[in-house]
Rosetta silent file (secondary structure, phi, psi, omega in degrees, C-alpha in Angstrom):
SEQUENCE: XXXXXXXXXXXXXXXXXXXXXXXXXXXXXXXXXXXXXXXXXXXXXXXXXXXXXXXXXXXXXXXXXXXXXXXXXXXXXXXXXXXXX
SCORE:     score description
SCORE:     0.000 S_00000001
   1 L     0.000  -41.718  179.661    0.000    0.000    0.000 S_00000001
   2 H   -63.304  -37.468  178.867    2.848    2.345    0.883 S_00000001
   3 H   -63.510  -39.144  179.784    4.475    1.650   -2.490 S_00000001
   4 H   -64.038  -45.082  178.702    1.272    2.609   -4.306 S_00000001
   5 H   -64.735  -44.104 -179.974    0.989    5.912   -2.438 S_00000001
   6 H   -61.473  -44.646  179.522    4.691    6.637   -2.948 S_00000001
   7 H   -65.814  -38.321  178.591    4.502    5.913   -6.684 S_00000001
   8 H   -63.263  -42.803  179.070    1.374    8.067   -7.069 S_00000001
   9 H   -66.023  -43.818  179.870    3.093   11.000   -5.374 S_00000001
  10 H   -62.250  -45.043  179.632    6.254   10.553   -7.460 S_00000001
  11 H   -63.958  -41.841  178.970    4.277   10.383  -10.722 S_00000001
  12 H   -62.555  -45.347  178.422    2.247   13.468   -9.781 S_00000001
  13 H   -63.554  -40.845  179.076    5.385   15.471   -8.941 S_00000001
  14 H   -63.349  -43.951  179.473    7.033   14.307  -12.165 S_00000001
  15 H   -64.916  -38.450  176.625    4.030   15.340  -14.265 S_00000001
  16 H   -63.791  -43.419  178.623    3.932   18.763  -12.621 S_00000001
  17 H   -61.667  -44.582  179.369    7.657   19.194  -13.310 S_00000001
  18 H   -64.250  -41.064  179.361    7.239   18.162  -16.962 S_00000001
  19 H   -62.905  -45.510  178.670    4.268   20.509  -17.407 S_00000001
  20 H   -64.819  -41.584  179.668    6.158   23.473  -15.972 S_00000001
  21 H   -62.628  -43.831  178.344    9.231   22.635  -18.044 S_00000001
  22 H   -64.627  -38.274  179.777    7.188   22.467  -21.269 S_00000001
  23 H   -63.999  -41.035  179.328    5.463   25.736  -20.439 S_00000001
  24 H   -72.637  -43.048 -175.586    8.800   27.477  -19.961 S_00000001
  25 H   -66.319  -43.734 -178.049   10.511   25.782  -22.920 S_00000001
  26 L   -90.594    1.228  179.551    7.732   26.449  -25.452 S_00000001
  27 L    71.731   23.481  178.183    6.882   29.865  -24.072 S_00000001
  28 L    81.971    5.884 -176.626    3.394   28.769  -23.013 S_00000001
  29 H   -58.610  -44.030 -179.669    2.315   27.992  -26.586 S_00000001
  30 H   -63.053  -23.821 -175.552    0.656   24.618  -25.783 S_00000001
  31 H   -92.853  -11.375  178.894   -1.473   26.246  -23.097 S_00000001
  32 H   -67.648  -30.901  178.175   -2.696   29.148  -25.199 S_00000001
  33 H   -58.993  -45.463 -179.982   -5.094   26.805  -26.989 S_00000001
  34 H   -66.265  -38.187  178.035   -6.898   26.106  -23.710 S_00000001
  35 H   -64.217  -41.801  177.931   -6.976   29.821  -22.855 S_00000001
  36 H   -66.148  -37.847  178.195   -8.501   30.667  -26.229 S_00000001
  37 H   -63.442  -41.118  178.914  -11.063   27.889  -25.797 S_00000001
  38 H   -65.232  -38.101  178.780  -12.114   29.242  -22.422 S_00000001
  39 H   -63.534  -42.729  179.916  -12.463   32.717  -23.930 S_00000001
  40 H   -63.801  -42.598  178.744  -14.706   31.404  -26.712 S_00000001
  41 H   -63.706  -41.961  178.907  -16.907   29.561  -24.220 S_00000001
  42 H   -61.538  -42.116  178.271  -17.174   32.686  -22.057 S_00000001
  43 H   -65.030  -38.448  178.530  -18.254   34.806  -25.023 S_00000001
  44 H   -64.329  -40.476  178.867  -20.868   32.197  -25.973 S_00000001
  45 H   -65.411  -40.279  178.092  -22.279   32.221  -22.449 S_00000001
  46 H   -63.202  -43.792  178.956  -22.455   36.027  -22.488 S_00000001
  47 H   -62.724  -40.987  178.344  -24.274   35.971  -25.843 S_00000001
  48 H   -64.684  -41.514  177.635  -26.743   33.375  -24.552 S_00000001
  49 H   -62.291  -40.787  177.359  -27.377   35.446  -21.416 S_00000001
  50 H   -64.083  -39.409  177.898  -28.052   38.540  -23.544 S_00000001
  51 H   -61.881  -44.608 -179.863  -30.477   36.517  -25.690 S_00000001
  52 H   -64.758  -41.340  178.124  -32.367   35.314  -22.620 S_00000001
  53 H   -60.967  -43.374  178.210  -32.529   38.855  -21.200 S_00000001
  54 H   -65.787  -38.716 -179.509  -33.971   40.162  -24.475 S_00000001
  55 H   -62.846  -43.923 -177.038  -36.420   37.247  -24.627 S_00000001
  56 H   -76.660  -32.436 -173.750  -37.744   37.876  -21.132 S_00000001
  57 H   -76.179  -15.615  178.158  -37.807   41.673  -21.354 S_00000001
  58 L   -63.363  143.912 -174.292  -40.232   41.787  -24.321 S_00000001
  59 H   -64.690  -49.313  179.565  -43.747   42.865  -23.286 S_00000001
  60 H   -67.064  -43.714 -178.263  -45.660   39.992  -24.939 S_00000001
  61 H   -67.292  -35.337  179.348  -43.009   37.497  -24.082 S_00000001
  62 H   -63.849  -40.501  178.189  -42.801   38.717  -20.500 S_00000001
  63 H   -64.201  -42.862  178.737  -46.544   38.136  -20.052 S_00000001
  64 H   -64.977  -40.789  179.129  -46.255   34.635  -21.494 S_00000001
  65 H   -61.440  -46.161  179.207  -43.247   33.928  -19.303 S_00000001
  66 H   -63.509  -38.390  179.574  -45.094   35.070  -16.178 S_00000001
  67 H   -64.404  -45.760  179.046  -48.141   33.004  -17.157 S_00000001
  68 H   -64.727  -39.094  179.799  -46.064   29.847  -17.655 S_00000001
  69 H   -62.722  -42.099  178.809  -44.226   30.537  -14.408 S_00000001
  70 H   -65.949  -40.798  178.891  -47.525   30.797  -12.507 S_00000001
  71 H   -61.393  -44.031  179.701  -48.829   27.574  -14.066 S_00000001
  72 H   -65.530  -41.412  179.727  -45.684   25.740  -13.032 S_00000001
  73 H   -63.913  -44.721  179.563  -45.840   27.246   -9.550 S_00000001
  74 H   -64.398  -39.506  179.100  -49.515   26.309   -9.139 S_00000001
  75 H   -65.264  -38.544  178.087  -48.863   22.787  -10.390 S_00000001
  76 H   -64.970  -38.518  178.827  -46.011   22.411   -7.920 S_00000001
  77 H   -68.752  -38.135  178.999  -48.198   23.471   -5.000 S_00000001
  78 H   -66.040  -41.019 -179.337  -50.924   21.029   -6.018 S_00000001
  79 H   -68.770  -32.241  175.527  -48.490   18.139   -6.236 S_00000001
  80 H   -66.878  -37.500  178.355  -47.097   19.003   -2.808 S_00000001
  81 H   -64.714  -36.160  178.670  -50.648   18.975   -1.425 S_00000001
  82 H   -67.027  -36.878 -179.483  -51.169   15.503   -2.854 S_00000001
  83 H   -67.692  -35.162 -176.284  -47.994   14.265   -1.163 S_00000001
  84 H   -74.465  -22.473 -177.714  -49.091   15.602    2.209 S_00000001
  85 L   -78.125    0.000    0.000  -52.474   13.815    2.103 S_00000001
C-alpha cells in the first residue's frame, strides 16, 4: 500500500515538473489553446445570457413567461398537497 501511495506521489510530482518545463521551454504555446477555448466559451455564455434577457424583457413574451411561471408554480403546489395527504 505504501508503495502505491509513494509511486502516485512521485508520478504526480514528475508530471507537474514536466508541465512546468514544457510551459517554460515552449513559451506557453501549448497552453494558449486552452486559454482561447475558455475565452470562446465565455463569449458564448455572455451571448446566450443577452439573448435570454432580451427574450424575457419583451412585453408579450414577459406576459407569457409570467403566465407559464404561474402555471408551473400552481402545479407544484398542487403536487405538494397531494404528497401531504
